[in-house]
N, C-alpha and C positions, 0 to 999 in steps of 0.2 A: 411580416414584423410581429403582429399579434401571434401568429403560431408558435414563432419564436419564442417571444417572449413567455408564453403560456408554458411551452416546452420543456424547462427547465425548471417550472415551479416544484414537482415532483421531488426536492432535494432530499437525500438519505441522511446527513448530517448538516446542523446548524453548528457553523463556525461564529464564534462571538469575537470580539474584541474586546479586553481586558485588559486595565492596567498595571500588568504584572510587572514588579521591580520599577516602580514609578520613579522610589527616589532612590535604586541604585542606579536607573540609566535616566535621566534626567533628558538628555541629548537627543533622543531618538523616539520612534512612536512603532511601537512594536504592531504586527500584523496579529494574523487569528490565531486560534487555538483551538484543537478540540476539548469541547465541555463532556466528560467525562461518565459523566451520572447520565446522559442524556443519549440514548440507543434508541433507533426506530424495532418496530416490530419487525420479524424475521420476513413475515409476510411480503411485505413491503418492497424488498430487495430482491427477493428471487425470482429469476423466469418464471414467465408463465407458462411457458411448458418446456421442461429443459430436452435437448434433444443437439445429438454432434453430429448428426447425420443431413438434417435438412436444416439449410438458413432459413427457410419461411417459417420456422416453428420456435427458431430463438427469436422472439420480440420481447425484448426487454421491458418493463414495465418502467415509466418513465423516462427512456432512451429518446434518441433522435428519432430512431429508426422504426419507432413504435408510431410514431404521429407525422413525421413528414408524408408530404407527399409525393405520389413520385414523379420525377424528373426533375423536384426541388431539389438543390443542391444549397446545404444550411451554411450558415458562414460562422463557425466555432472559434471563440477564445480563449485561452488559457483556462480562465475560470468555466467557462463550460466542461471545456475536457476533465476538469477535476472534478465537477458533479457527475458525470456521466460515470468514469474511475468510482468516485465513492459508491455509488448504486450499483454499479455492475461488476467488480474485480469480484475473481471467485475467492482470493484470498481475504478479503475484507470480508465476504458472507461466512466463509470458513470459521473466522478468527468470531464472530459474532454467534455463532453457533455452538463454540465452544465455551460461548459465555453462559447461553441459554442451558446448557448442560450442567455448567456450575452451579446456577442459581438452584439446579433440580436437587444437584448434591448435597446445598445445603440445606434445602429441605428435608432430604433424607436423614441428614444428622440430626434434625429436630425432632424428626418422628418416634425416636426413643421415649420422649414425654408424653404419647399419644398413646391411645390402651389399644391393646390387641386382642382381635377376635375370633375365634375359632367353631366349626360345626362339624362336628361326626356323626355319621349313621352308618351302621352296619348288624352282620348277624355271626354267630360264634356257636360252633359244636364242641362242645367240650365231653372227653371221656376220662374219668378220675380214674389212672392204672392202680395205684396202692389203693385208695377205698374199694376197690373193685377184689381184689386180691383178698381184702381183708375180711369182706362179710360173704365172698363167693358169689358174687352177682355183680354185671356189669352196670355203672353207673353213666348214665349219659345225661347231659344238660344240653338243652337249647337255649343261648342266650339271644336276645334281640336289643336292639339300639336305636328308637325311631329317631332321636335326635342327643344328641351332647354339645352344649352351647358351654365354651369357655372363653374368661375375658381375664384380661390380666393389666396391671398398671403399675408401670416402675415408678417409683414416689422420688427416688435420691438415688443416685448414684457415686455420689462425693466428688463432683463436679468431672465425671469423666466425658461424660455426653457434653458439656459445656466447652471442653478443652478439643472434641472432635468438631463441633461446629464455627470455634474460632478458627479453626484449621482450615475450614472449609470455606470460609468467610475469605480468607488472607490468599486462599486460591482463588476464589472468584476473583479479588481486585487484581489478582496477578493475570488472569485473563482479559480484564479490561486494558490495563496495561500494555497487555501482547497486541490488543486489539490497535492502540495506539500506535505504538511500534509499527506495527503494519501498515497503517495509513500512513503514515510519515514517511515510512519507503516507497508506499505504493505513490503519494503526493511527490516526492524525488523523481521517481522513474516517469512518472508522468510529464513533468517539466521537463528534464533531461532530452525524452522523445518529442516532447512538442519543438524545444527548440533544435531539437537535432532535425527536423520538418522543417523547420524556418530556416534553418543552414541550407538544406538540401533546397529547397525552393528559391534562395538569395543565389547559390552555384547555377542552378537552371536558368534564373535571370542574366547571370553572367556571360552563360553558355549562350544564349540567345543573345546576345548585345555583340559579344563576340562573331555568329556567324552573322549581324547584320555589317560589322565591320571591318570583315572579312570581304562579305558582297562587294560593298564601296570600293573597296582595295581590286577586286578582280574587275568590278566596270569601269575602275581608273585604268588598270592595266591594260584591259582589252580595247580602250577606247585610243589610247597611246601607240597601240600595237596597230589599231585599224591608220592613224592619221601618219604613221610612219617615226613615230616619236623613239616608241621604247622597242626591243626584239624581242623575238616570242617567249625568248627565256620567263620575262617578266610576267607574262600570262600564264606560263604553265607554274610558276612559283605559287601567282595567286589561286590557281585551280589547285593547287596540292594543300593550300594554306585553308582554305574555305572547307575541302573535301574532311580537314583533319577536325576545325570547328564542329560541323554536323554531326562526328562521330562523338566529339566531346560531350554536345547536346544530347545525343542518345544515352548516353553513359548519365548525364546529370538527370535524364527525365526518369531513367529506370531507380537511381540511388532516392529523386522523390516518392516514387511508388513502394521500395522497401521501407522508408521511415513514415508511411502512410502506414502501412500494414504493423507495422512495430508499436505506434500510438496505438492504433485499435487493439491489437494483443493486450497490452496494457491495462488499455481502458476497460479491457473485458468483454467488447462488441469485435470480435472480429470478422464478424459479415456485415461491420456498417458500408453505409451508402457510401457515396463521394461526397467530399464537403470541400471547404476552403477556410483558410486560416486567413483570420482579420486583421493579424499583427504582424510585425517584423521585428528583425532582430534590431534592437535597440541597447544603449547602456542605461544601467538604472545602479546610479550609485549608493551605497549602503555606506553610513556611518556608524561603525562598531569598533569597538576595541574588543583586544582580546581576553580582557578581564570581564567586558558589559556580556561577551557571548560565552564565556563560561557562565556566569551568575544565570544567565538566560536559561541554560542547557538542565542547571539543578533544580528549577522551578519547572520547564516543559518537557526535557527529554525523558520519555517514558522507563529508558533503562535505568534511569538513576531512582525509581521508587519502587522499579522490578526488585532491582538487588535489596535493598532495605526490606522490601514485605518477603523477601527468601529468608533472609534473616530470621524475621518476625517468627515466620512458618516453623524455621527449625528450632526456634525456644521454643515453641508452644508444643511440639513434638516429645522434644527432653521432659514437658510436665505433664505429658500424657502418658509416657511410658511410665513415669516414678509411682503413676498411680494405677498401675496394673494390677497390684494387691487390693486395692480397695474392693468393699463388698457391695451388692447392690439389695436395696431394697424394695420389696414388690409386693403388692395385692393381687389376689388370684379368685376369682369364684366359678363354679361349676354347676350345672343344671342336664340332669339327664331324664331319659323318658325310654321306657324300655322295661324288659324282665323276661319271662318264661315266654310272654307273647309281645308286639309292637307296644300296646298301651294298660300293659299287665301292672305297672309301678312309675314310681318317680324317685328321684335323689336328687342331692345338693350338696357341694362342699365350699366352703370359704376359707380364707385365710391369711397373711403376711407373712413374708418370708424375708430374712436375710440370708442371700446366698453368698459366699464366699468362693474366688476364683481360686483353681489349683495355683500354686506359686512353686515355683522353682527358682531358687535363691542364687544357685549360679546363673541360669538363663537371665533372671530379671538384672541382677549386677552386669551382667555385660551387655545387654538392651540398653541401659542407663548410659553405658560408657560409650556406645557407637552412637546415641543419640547425640549427648556433648560432642564429640569428634566431628558428627556433620553439620551441628551448628556453629563450633570455629572452623569448619571448612566453606560455611557460607557467609563467615564475616571475611574471611582471606579473599574468598570470589567476588564479594560485593565492591572491597576495596580495590581488586585488579579491572571489575567491569568498572568503576568510576574512574582510575588510570585510564584505560583505554579509551573511554569517551573523550577525556582532557584531550589525550592525544591527536585524536580524531579531529576534535575542535581544533587546534593548534594545524594540523595538516592542512585542515579546508582553510583556514584564516590565510595562511603565509601561501594558500596554492591562490586564493581571491585576490590577492596583493598583487602577485606576479602576474595573473591575467590580467589585471586593471592597468597595471603600468606597461604591459604589451600595445595596450589599444592606441597610446598617442605616438607609440612609433609605427603602428601600421597603419595610423591617419597620414600620417605625414609622408609615408610611403606611397600610400594613394596618389595623396596630391602631385608628389613629384612623378610618378608614374604617368598622371595623366598629364601633366605637362610636358613629360618628356614624348608621348605618343602625339601631342597636338600639333607640334613641333614636327616630329619627323612625318606626319601625313602631309602637313603646309610644305613642307620640303619636296616631299614625293608629288605633290598636288601641281606645284609650278616646275616639277622636271629637275631637279637640284638632287634632292636624295634619291638612295637606292634600294629597291624591293626588300632586300637583305635588314638594312636599316628600319624599314617600316614594319616587316614583321618582329623584329626583338625589340622594338619599340611594343608593340601588340602584347604582345609575348610576355614583358614584362609588366604591361599594363592588366594584363588577369590576373597573374600571380598575388600582385600588389592587392587588388581586391580580394582576390578569394583567402588571400593573407588576412586582410581586414575581418573577410565576414567570419572566418574561421575563429579572430580574437573575440570576436563578439560572443559566438557560441560557447569559446570555452569561458567566458566571462561569466555567463547566464549560466552555466553547468554548472561553473564552479560555486557561484550564486547559491545556487538551490542546494549543491551537495550541502552548504556549509548552514542552509537553514535547515537541512535533515541534522543536521550535528546536535544542533541548540536545539531543536522540536519545535520550531516556532517560524511561522513566517516573519519577513523582516520586510516595515515599510522603508522603499526607497526615497532618497534624497532627489530635487528638483537640480537636475545636473543636466547639460546640453553636448550633444558633440560637435565639432566642427561644420557648420552648416556649409562649407565651401567641399566637403568630401561628401558626393553623390554616387549611390549605388545603383546599377539599373534596375528597372521596373518593369517586372514582366507583362504587365498588360499596358504600358506605354510601350513595350517594345513590339507586342502584337499592332497595336495602333498603327505605330509607323512602319511595321511591315506592309501592313494593308494600306497606305498611304503612299507607299513604295510602288507597289502593284498597278 
């Protein structure tokens, strides 16, 4: 346990709970959000030896497969899977590199305020054509430049550089918001894949339980046939049912393997060793109104802020285009060593310049019109983005309510199907019921359990999508399902099977 506890200390992102909208939403406690200004160094989340050919070289720093012992099967929960995904998902790493590149572009924009230095050396041989004709003999000059150092410094450009820096800073914030958006999407995908794997494992447990029940059915029918109570056809029916249940179990096992591969791919560790999940599908109610969800999204959804930032960037571009006529005040100094020989003489010059750009009135006028039109376009797109986010929240909210209302119905169906199965098996056991009646009861019980598990998966997936829509994890309320509803446990099935043997 100490190894597993130390395994996830290398967490890429620190998620902190903050009392956002405490006055607006007093009834619920909101979960974790990403602190936007705290990002780890890229070296901490990159693969040690990137390779796509050998799984031995794909050992990720901080991942389970980098520290787990051979033959050891770690027990992972949802938080563990999220930590692995935040440290290894390629989309997140790519977005972080965009931020680092954007930081460099901000400094590049500031570079206009820093001095420029240049150094030149060379040799020139000159023959003056006109003077040679005038005096009747060739004039040839050798000109050496041992070194020519030039230094220039821009003093003022009437706010052009400042506008360029502001645009780059806004772009940097957009890239950070884009990282938050990608993290939000990856978290949703991990949750959905995690619940899908839990659902596949529960289906496998149901399939195992059905194999055990059909085995009991077969043994009962065989004993009745050997005793002369039942005909041979009852044994044949039981054999067919048992074979079909084993086929269903094989399909359920394959579905688990596929779900594991999908979760590993989303976490960014496709060559992950085997592991087990510590959770089971549960019902975690969330007390949240539609108005509260919208308020949370305005504070937490990255796309909201990205839309406003793009509008501000377009406005800064309008200001920058209007300054295309602005001159630039520069000072420059130059020192030279050379002449007829390498060190024959030296010279220098220095001065200040006010340089005006070449202005095309027609071009400048239409560039300003274009910038204003793009600014208006960004305003409309920002409004469209916010409308789409609200629509997405509405759909996620109503879908969650639908899934939540399906759970009690599915719960009642399991109880009824279980009672019907127990009655049918009891009737068959005392020789009153028919094998067809028992088979129908078993199929109905199996379908009811699968329907119940599917409703739990659909609810948890819908809850994860609502959290993605609002951009924040939501803390569940304390709600328990009916304790009378029990779903087969895979471990208990194996233990029972071993006891029967």
